[in-house]
DSSP file (Angstrom, degrees, kcal/mol; ACC not computed):
  #  RESIDUE AA STRUCTURE BP1 BP2  ACC     N-H-->O    O-->H-N    N-H-->O    O-->H-N    TCO  KAPPA ALPHA  PHI   PSI    X-CA   Y-CA   Z-CA
    1    1 A M              0   0    0      0, 0.0     2,-0.4     0, 0.0   106,-0.2   0.000 360.0 360.0 360.0 125.3    5.1    4.3   16.1
    2    2 A A  E     -A  106   0A   0    104,-2.3   104,-2.9     2,-0.0     2,-0.3  -0.980 360.0-174.7-131.4 146.2    2.4    5.6   13.8
    3    3 A K  E     -A  105   0A   0     -2,-0.4     2,-0.3   102,-0.2   102,-0.2  -0.946  13.6-158.9-140.2 161.9    0.4    3.7   11.3
    4    4 A A  E     -A  104   0A   0    100,-2.4   100,-2.6    -2,-0.3     2,-0.4  -0.993   9.4-157.4-138.9 144.5   -2.1    4.2    8.5
    5    5 A V  E     -A  103   0A   0     -2,-0.3     2,-0.5    98,-0.2    98,-0.2  -0.981   6.0-170.9-127.1 133.1   -4.5    1.7    7.0
    6    6 A T  E     -A  102   0A   0     96,-2.3    96,-3.3    -2,-0.4     2,-0.3  -0.994  17.6-166.2-120.9 126.9   -6.2    1.8    3.6
    7    7 A K  E     +     0   0A   0     -2,-0.5    94,-0.2    94,-0.2    71,-0.0  -0.783  55.5  18.0-117.2 157.1   -8.8   -0.8    2.9
    8    8 A Y  E    S+     0   0A   0     -2,-0.3     2,-0.4     1,-0.2    93,-0.2   0.856  70.2 172.3  59.2  42.9  -10.7   -2.2   -0.1
    9    9 A V  E     -A  100   0A   0     91,-2.7    91,-2.2    -3,-0.2     2,-2.2  -0.691  37.8-127.0 -83.4 133.2   -8.3   -0.9   -2.7
   10   10 A R  S    S+     0   0    0     -2,-0.4     2,-0.3    89,-0.2    89,-0.2  -0.366  75.5 102.6 -84.2  61.5   -9.2   -2.2   -6.2
   11   11 A V  S    S-     0   0    0     -2,-2.2    -2,-0.1    86,-0.1    -3,-0.0  -0.990  78.6-107.1-137.7 140.9   -5.7   -3.5   -6.9
   12   12 A T     >  -     0   0    0     -2,-0.3     4,-2.2     1,-0.1     3,-0.3  -0.461  24.4-130.0 -69.6 142.0   -4.6   -7.1   -6.8
   13   13 A P  H  > S+     0   0    0      0, 0.0     4,-2.1     0, 0.0     5,-0.2   0.856 105.5  58.9 -60.3 -35.1   -2.3   -7.9   -3.8
   14   14 A R  H  > S+     0   0    0      1,-0.2     4,-0.6     2,-0.2    -2,-0.0   0.901 110.6  40.8 -63.3 -41.1    0.3   -9.5   -6.0
   15   15 A K  H >> S+     0   0    0     -3,-0.3     4,-0.9     1,-0.2     3,-0.6   0.859 113.0  54.6 -74.1 -35.6    0.8   -6.4   -8.1
   16   16 A A  H 3X S+     0   0    0     -4,-2.2     4,-2.1     1,-0.2     3,-0.3   0.836  99.3  61.9 -68.4 -31.3    0.7   -4.1   -5.0
   17   17 A R  H 3X S+     0   0    0     -4,-2.1     4,-2.0     1,-0.2    -1,-0.2   0.787  94.9  62.4 -66.2 -25.9    3.4   -6.1   -3.3
   18   18 A L  H << S+     0   0    0     -3,-0.6     4,-0.4    -4,-0.6    -1,-0.2   0.911 109.5  39.8 -63.9 -41.2    5.8   -5.2   -6.1
   19   19 A A  H >X S+     0   0    0     -4,-0.9     3,-0.8    -3,-0.3     4,-0.5   0.845 112.9  56.4 -74.5 -34.2    5.4   -1.5   -5.2
   20   20 A A  H >X S+     0   0    0     -4,-2.1     4,-1.1     1,-0.2     3,-1.0   0.848  98.9  60.4 -66.7 -33.7    5.5   -2.2   -1.5
   21   21 A D  H 3< S+     0   0    0     -4,-2.0    -1,-0.2     1,-0.2    -2,-0.2   0.738  94.3  66.0 -66.5 -21.7    8.8   -4.0   -1.8
   22   22 A L  H <4 S+     0   0    0     -3,-0.8    -1,-0.2    -4,-0.4    -2,-0.2   0.808 112.8  28.6 -68.4 -28.8   10.4   -0.7   -3.1
   23   23 A I  H X< S+     0   0    0     -3,-1.0     3,-2.1    -4,-0.5    47,-0.3   0.530  81.6 125.0-113.7  -8.0    9.9    1.1    0.2
   24   24 A R  T 3< S+     0   0    0     -4,-1.1    47,-0.1     1,-0.3     3,-0.1  -0.365  90.3   0.3 -62.5 121.8   10.0   -1.5    3.0
   25   25 A G  T 3  S+     0   0    0     45,-1.5    -1,-0.3     1,-0.3     2,-0.1   0.467 105.6 124.8  82.5   2.6   12.6   -0.5    5.5
   26   26 A K  S <  S-     0   0    0     -3,-2.1    44,-3.0     1,-0.1    -1,-0.3  -0.476  70.3 -90.3 -94.6 164.3   13.6    2.7    3.7
   27   27 A H  B  >  -B   69   0A   0     42,-0.3     4,-2.3    -2,-0.1    42,-0.3  -0.410  39.6-117.6 -67.8 149.2   13.7    6.3    4.9
   28   28 A V  H  > S+     0   0    0     40,-2.0     4,-2.2     1,-0.2     5,-0.2   0.890 111.8  49.5 -61.9 -43.7   10.5    8.2    4.3
   29   29 A E  H  > S+     0   0    0     39,-0.3     4,-1.7     1,-0.2    -1,-0.2   0.908 113.1  47.4 -63.9 -41.3   11.9   10.8    1.9
   30   30 A Y  H  > S+     0   0    0      1,-0.2     4,-2.3     2,-0.2    -1,-0.2   0.883 109.7  54.5 -64.9 -38.1   13.5    8.1   -0.2
   31   31 A A  H  X S+     0   0    0     -4,-2.3     4,-2.4     1,-0.2    -2,-0.2   0.901 106.2  51.1 -63.7 -41.8   10.3    6.1   -0.2
   32   32 A F  H  X S+     0   0    0     -4,-2.2     4,-1.9     1,-0.2    -1,-0.2   0.892 110.2  50.0 -63.0 -38.9    8.3    9.1   -1.5
   33   33 A Q  H  X S+     0   0    0     -4,-1.7     4,-1.3     2,-0.2    -2,-0.2   0.921 110.6  49.6 -64.6 -43.5   10.9    9.5   -4.3
   34   34 A Q  H  < S+     0   0    0     -4,-2.3     4,-0.4     1,-0.2     3,-0.3   0.925 113.5  45.3 -60.7 -45.6   10.6    5.8   -5.2
   35   35 A L  H >< S+     0   0    0     -4,-2.4     3,-0.6     1,-0.2    -1,-0.2   0.806 106.6  59.5 -71.7 -29.0    6.8    5.9   -5.3
   36   36 A A  H 3< S+     0   0    0     -4,-1.9    -1,-0.2     1,-0.2    -2,-0.2   0.835 111.1  41.3 -67.1 -31.2    6.7    9.1   -7.3
   37   37 A H  T 3< S+     0   0    0     -4,-1.3     2,-0.4    -3,-0.3    -1,-0.2   0.409  91.0 106.7 -96.2   0.7    8.7    7.4  -10.1
   38   38 A C    <   -     0   0    0     -3,-0.6     6,-0.1    -4,-0.4   -19,-0.0  -0.684  56.8-158.1 -81.3 129.6    6.8    4.1   -9.9
   39   39 A K        +     0   0    0     -2,-0.4    -1,-0.1     4,-0.1     2,-0.1   0.498  57.6 106.4 -88.4  -3.1    4.4    3.7  -12.8
   40   40 A M  S  > S-     0   0    0      1,-0.1     4,-1.0   -25,-0.1     3,-0.4  -0.444  74.4-129.4 -79.3 150.2    2.1    1.3  -11.1
   41   41 A K  H  > S+     0   0    0      1,-0.2     4,-1.5     2,-0.2     3,-0.5   0.880 110.2  58.5 -60.1 -39.3   -1.4    2.2   -9.9
   42   42 A A  H  > S+     0   0    0      1,-0.2     4,-2.7     2,-0.2     5,-0.2   0.810  95.8  63.9 -63.2 -30.0   -0.5    0.7   -6.5
   43   43 A G  H  > S+     0   0    0     -3,-0.4     4,-1.9     1,-0.2    -1,-0.2   0.908 103.5  46.0 -61.6 -42.6    2.4    3.1   -6.2
   44   44 A K  H  X S+     0   0    0     -4,-1.0     4,-1.6    -3,-0.5    -1,-0.2   0.898 114.5  48.0 -66.5 -40.1    0.2    6.1   -6.1
   45   45 A L  H  X S+     0   0    0     -4,-1.5     4,-1.6     1,-0.2    -2,-0.2   0.876 111.6  48.7 -71.2 -37.2   -2.2    4.5   -3.6
   46   46 A I  H  X S+     0   0    0     -4,-2.7     4,-2.7     2,-0.2    -1,-0.2   0.859 107.4  57.0 -68.9 -34.6    0.6    3.3   -1.3
   47   47 A A  H  X S+     0   0    0     -4,-1.9     4,-2.5    -5,-0.2    -2,-0.2   0.895 105.4  50.9 -62.8 -39.4    2.1    6.9   -1.4
   48   48 A K  H  X S+     0   0    0     -4,-1.6     4,-1.8     2,-0.2    -1,-0.2   0.911 111.8  46.9 -63.2 -41.7   -1.3    8.2   -0.1
   49   49 A T  H  X S+     0   0    0     -4,-1.6     4,-2.1     2,-0.2    -2,-0.2   0.902 112.3  49.8 -67.5 -40.7   -1.2    5.7    2.7
   50   50 A L  H  X S+     0   0    0     -4,-2.7     4,-2.3     2,-0.2    -2,-0.2   0.895 108.4  53.4 -64.0 -40.3    2.4    6.5    3.5
   51   51 A K  H  X S+     0   0    0     -4,-2.5     4,-2.1     1,-0.2    -1,-0.2   0.893 109.3  49.4 -61.0 -40.0    1.6   10.3    3.5
   52   52 A S  H  X S+     0   0    0     -4,-1.8     4,-2.4     2,-0.2    -1,-0.2   0.896 109.6  50.9 -66.0 -40.9   -1.2    9.6    6.0
   53   53 A A  H  X S+     0   0    0     -4,-2.1     4,-2.0     2,-0.2    -2,-0.2   0.893 110.8  48.7 -64.8 -39.5    1.1    7.6    8.3
   54   54 A V  H  X S+     0   0    0     -4,-2.3     4,-2.3     2,-0.2    -1,-0.2   0.905 111.0  50.3 -66.4 -41.3    3.8   10.4    8.3
   55   55 A A  H  X S+     0   0    0     -4,-2.1     4,-2.9     1,-0.2     5,-0.4   0.893 109.3  51.9 -63.6 -39.4    1.1   12.9    9.1
   56   56 A N  H  X>S+     0   0    0     -4,-2.4     4,-2.1     1,-0.2     5,-0.9   0.901 110.1  49.1 -62.4 -40.4   -0.1   10.8   12.0
   57   57 A A  H  X5S+     0   0    0     -4,-2.0     6,-2.3     3,-0.2     4,-0.6   0.897 115.6  43.4 -65.8 -40.3    3.4   10.5   13.3
   58   58 A E  H  X5S+     0   0    0     -4,-2.3     4,-0.5     4,-0.2    -2,-0.2   0.937 123.8  33.0 -71.7 -46.4    3.9   14.3   13.1
   59   59 A N  H  <5S+     0   0    0     -4,-2.9    -3,-0.2    -5,-0.2    -2,-0.2   0.908 128.4  31.6 -81.1 -43.2    0.6   15.4   14.5
   60   60 A N  H  <5S+     0   0    0     -4,-2.1    -3,-0.2    -5,-0.4    -2,-0.1   0.872 133.0  25.8 -85.8 -37.7   -0.3   12.7   17.0
   61   61 A D  H  <<S-     0   0    0     -5,-0.9    -3,-0.2    -4,-0.6    -2,-0.1   0.535  94.9-126.5-106.5  -8.5    3.2   11.6   18.3
   62   62 A G     <  +     0   0    0     -4,-0.5    -4,-0.2    -5,-0.3    -3,-0.1   0.794  51.6 159.9  69.4  28.7    5.2   14.8   17.6
   63   63 A K        -     0   0    0     -6,-2.3     2,-0.5    -9,-0.1    -1,-0.2  -0.438  43.3-113.6 -82.3 157.4    7.9   13.0   15.6
   64   64 A D    >   -     0   0    0      1,-0.1     3,-1.4    -2,-0.1     4,-0.3  -0.793  15.0-139.8 -92.7 131.6   10.2   14.7   13.2
   65   65 A R  G >  S+     0   0    0     -2,-0.5     3,-1.1     1,-0.3   -37,-0.2   0.792  98.3  64.3 -60.6 -30.2    9.7   13.8    9.5
   66   66 A K  G 3  S+     0   0    0      1,-0.2    -1,-0.3   -38,-0.1   -37,-0.1   0.728 103.8  46.4 -68.8 -21.9   13.5   13.7    8.9
   67   67 A N  G <  S+     0   0    0     -3,-1.4    42,-2.8   -40,-0.1    -1,-0.2   0.372  89.6 108.9-102.2   4.6   14.0   10.8   11.3
   68   68 A L  E <   + C   0 108A   0     -3,-1.1   -40,-2.0    -4,-0.3   -39,-0.3  -0.556  39.6 177.7 -88.2 146.3   11.2    8.5   10.1
   69   69 A Y  E     -BC  27 107A   0     38,-2.3    38,-2.0   -42,-0.3     2,-1.0  -0.952  41.0 -96.7-137.9 161.4   11.5    5.3    8.2
   70   70 A V  E     + C   0 106A   0    -44,-3.0   -45,-1.5    -2,-0.3    36,-0.2  -0.675  41.2 174.5 -81.3 104.0    9.0    2.7    7.0
   71   71 A A  E     +     0   0A   0     34,-1.7     2,-0.4    -2,-1.0    35,-0.2   0.833  67.4  13.9 -80.2 -33.9    9.1    0.0    9.7
   72   72 A E  E     + C   0 105A   0     33,-2.0    33,-2.8     2,-0.0     2,-0.4  -0.991  55.2 179.5-148.1 134.2    6.3   -2.1    8.2
   73   73 A M  E     + C   0 104A   0     -2,-0.4     2,-0.4    31,-0.2    31,-0.2  -0.898  16.1 179.8-137.2 105.4    4.6   -2.2    4.9
   74   74 A L  E     - C   0 103A   0     29,-2.9    29,-2.2    -2,-0.4     2,-0.5  -0.858  17.1-169.0-110.7 141.3    1.9   -4.9    4.5
   75   75 A V  E     - C   0 102A   0     -2,-0.4    27,-0.2    27,-0.2   -58,-0.1  -0.936  18.9-179.1-125.0 106.4   -0.3   -5.7    1.6
   76   76 A N  E     - C   0 101A   0     25,-2.8    25,-2.8    -2,-0.5     2,-0.2  -0.773  31.0-104.6-106.3 149.5   -3.1   -8.1    2.6
   77   77 A P  E     - C   0 100A   0      0, 0.0    23,-0.3     0, 0.0     3,-0.1  -0.494  35.5-164.5 -72.5 141.2   -5.8   -9.5    0.4
   78   78 A G  E     -     0   0A   0     21,-2.8    21,-0.2     1,-0.3    23,-0.1  -0.263  42.5 -46.6-104.1-163.9   -9.3   -8.1    0.8
   79   79 A P  E     -     0   0A   0      0, 0.0    20,-0.5     0, 0.0     2,-0.5  -0.309  55.6-129.6 -67.1 153.7  -12.6   -9.5   -0.4
   80   80 A V  E     - C   0  98A   0     18,-0.2     2,-0.6    -3,-0.1    18,-0.2  -0.915   8.2-142.7-109.7 126.4  -12.9  -10.8   -4.0
   81   81 A M  E     - C   0  97A   0     16,-2.7    16,-3.1    -2,-0.5     2,-0.6  -0.783  20.1-147.7 -86.6 124.5  -15.7   -9.6   -6.3
   82   82 A K  E     + C   0  96A   0     -2,-0.6     2,-0.2    14,-0.2    14,-0.2  -0.834  25.1 165.3-101.9 123.3  -16.7  -12.5   -8.4
   83   83 A R  E     - C   0  95A   0     12,-3.0    12,-2.8    -2,-0.6     2,-0.4  -0.736  23.4-132.9-124.3 172.8  -18.0  -11.9  -11.9
   84   84 A A  E     - C   0  94A   0     10,-0.2     2,-0.4    -2,-0.2     8,-0.0  -0.971   3.3-152.5-134.0 148.7  -18.5  -14.2  -14.9
   85   85 A K  E     - C   0  93A   0      8,-2.6     8,-2.5    -2,-0.4     2,-0.1  -0.973  31.4-114.1-117.0 132.5  -17.7  -14.1  -18.6
   86   86 A A  E     - C   0  92A   0     -2,-0.4     6,-0.3     6,-0.2     2,-0.2  -0.406  37.2-174.7 -68.5 137.8  -19.9  -15.9  -21.1
   87   87 A R    >   -     0   0    0      4,-2.2     3,-0.7     1,-0.2     4,-0.2  -0.633  34.3 -63.1-122.4-177.7  -18.3  -18.8  -22.8
   88   88 A N  G >  S+     0   0    0      1,-0.2     3,-1.3    -2,-0.2    -1,-0.2  -0.282 112.0  19.5 -71.4 155.2  -19.4  -21.2  -25.6
   89   89 A R  G 3  S-     0   0    0      1,-0.3    -1,-0.2     2,-0.1     3,-0.1   0.816 134.2 -58.7  57.3  37.3  -22.4  -23.6  -25.3
   90   90 A G  G <  S+     0   0    0     -3,-0.7    -1,-0.3     1,-0.2    -2,-0.2   0.623 102.9 133.4  76.3  12.7  -24.0  -21.6  -22.4
   91   91 A G    <   -     0   0    0     -3,-1.3    -4,-2.2    -4,-0.2     2,-0.3  -0.189  41.5-143.6 -86.5-177.1  -21.0  -21.9  -20.1
   92   92 A R  E     - C   0  86A   0     -6,-0.3    -6,-0.2    -3,-0.1    -8,-0.0  -0.985   5.1-148.0-146.3 155.2  -19.2  -19.3  -18.0
   93   93 A A  E     - C   0  85A   0     -8,-2.5    -8,-2.6    -2,-0.3     2,-0.1  -0.992  29.7-117.4-123.5 132.9  -15.7  -18.5  -17.0
   94   94 A P  E     - C   0  84A   0      0, 0.0     2,-0.5     0, 0.0   -10,-0.2  -0.411  20.5-162.6 -72.4 143.6  -15.0  -16.9  -13.6
   95   95 A I  E     - C   0  83A   0    -12,-2.8   -12,-3.0    -2,-0.1     2,-0.6  -0.994   7.7-157.4-122.4 121.7  -13.5  -13.4  -13.4
   96   96 A L  E     - C   0  82A   0     -2,-0.5     2,-0.9   -14,-0.2   -14,-0.2  -0.890   3.9-163.6-105.3 115.5  -12.0  -12.6   -9.9
   97   97 A K  E     - C   0  81A   0    -16,-3.1   -16,-2.7    -2,-0.6     2,-0.1  -0.836  21.1-157.1 -98.8 100.6  -11.7   -8.8   -9.2
   98   98 A R  E     - C   0  80A   0     -2,-0.9     2,-0.3   -18,-0.2   -18,-0.2  -0.425   8.8-160.8 -84.4 151.7   -9.3   -8.8   -6.2
   99   99 A T  E     -     0   0A   0    -20,-0.5   -21,-2.8   -21,-0.2     2,-0.3  -0.830   5.8-147.9-124.9 166.3   -9.0   -6.1   -3.6
  100  100 A S  E     -AC   9  77A   0    -91,-2.2   -91,-2.7    -2,-0.3     2,-0.4  -0.913   9.1-145.3-134.3 157.7   -6.2   -5.2   -1.2
  101  101 A H  E     - C   0  76A   0    -25,-2.8   -25,-2.8    -2,-0.3     2,-0.4  -0.996  19.5-154.5-120.0 130.5   -5.7   -3.7    2.3
  102  102 A F  E     -AC   6  75A   0    -96,-3.3   -96,-2.3    -2,-0.4     2,-0.4  -0.881  10.1-174.4-106.4 136.9   -2.5   -1.6    2.9
  103  103 A V  E     -AC   5  74A   0    -29,-2.2   -29,-2.9    -2,-0.4     2,-0.5  -0.985   4.0-177.7-128.8 120.5   -0.9   -1.2    6.3
  104  104 A V  E     -AC   4  73A   0   -100,-2.6  -100,-2.4    -2,-0.4     2,-0.5  -0.977   1.7-174.8-119.9 127.4    2.0    1.3    6.7
  105  105 A R  E     -AC   3  72A   0    -33,-2.8   -33,-2.0    -2,-0.5   -34,-1.7  -0.986   4.5-167.8-123.5 126.9    3.8    1.7   10.0
  106  106 A V  E     -AC   2  70A   0   -104,-2.9  -104,-2.3    -2,-0.5     2,-0.3  -0.880   5.8-177.3-113.8 146.4    6.5    4.4   10.4
  107  107 A E  E     - C   0  69A   0    -38,-2.0   -38,-2.3    -2,-0.4     2,-0.3  -0.908  31.6-101.7-136.0 163.4    8.9    4.7   13.3
  108  108 A E  E     - C   0  68A   0     -2,-0.3   -40,-0.2   -40,-0.2     2,-0.2  -0.697  41.9-114.4 -86.7 137.7   11.7    7.1   14.3
  109  109 A Q        -     0   0    0    -42,-2.8     2,-0.5    -2,-0.3    -1,-0.1  -0.468  23.1-122.8 -73.7 140.8   15.2    5.8   13.7
  110  110 A K              0   0    0     -2,-0.2    -1,-0.1     1,-0.1     0, 0.0  -0.732 360.0 360.0 -81.4 124.8   17.4    5.2   16.7
  111  111 A E              0   0    0     -2,-0.5    -1,-0.1     0, 0.0    -2,-0.0   0.464 360.0 360.0 -80.0 360.0   20.5    7.3   16.5
């Protein structure tokens, strides 16, 4: 089991989960293909995290890349940056700039 974590990514968790659902439980090579054709910003960022998890599995645990699959793909909410937009009569409207934390865990398939 090898994992990689990316924190404080400036993407909303709700949008990032759409890209995460594409690769959850899939083989690593298939997951990279899916993310390469994904047009979302989160797809590129999740691909970087997945690449790191695969490198951790190869270098630290000595696993073979051909046998790896995405065992766990989590998108958790991070801190929210709160901003304001001016409204009429001196009022304000909140703007929430959400962030995400990605956790990718890869494992070797049991034959």
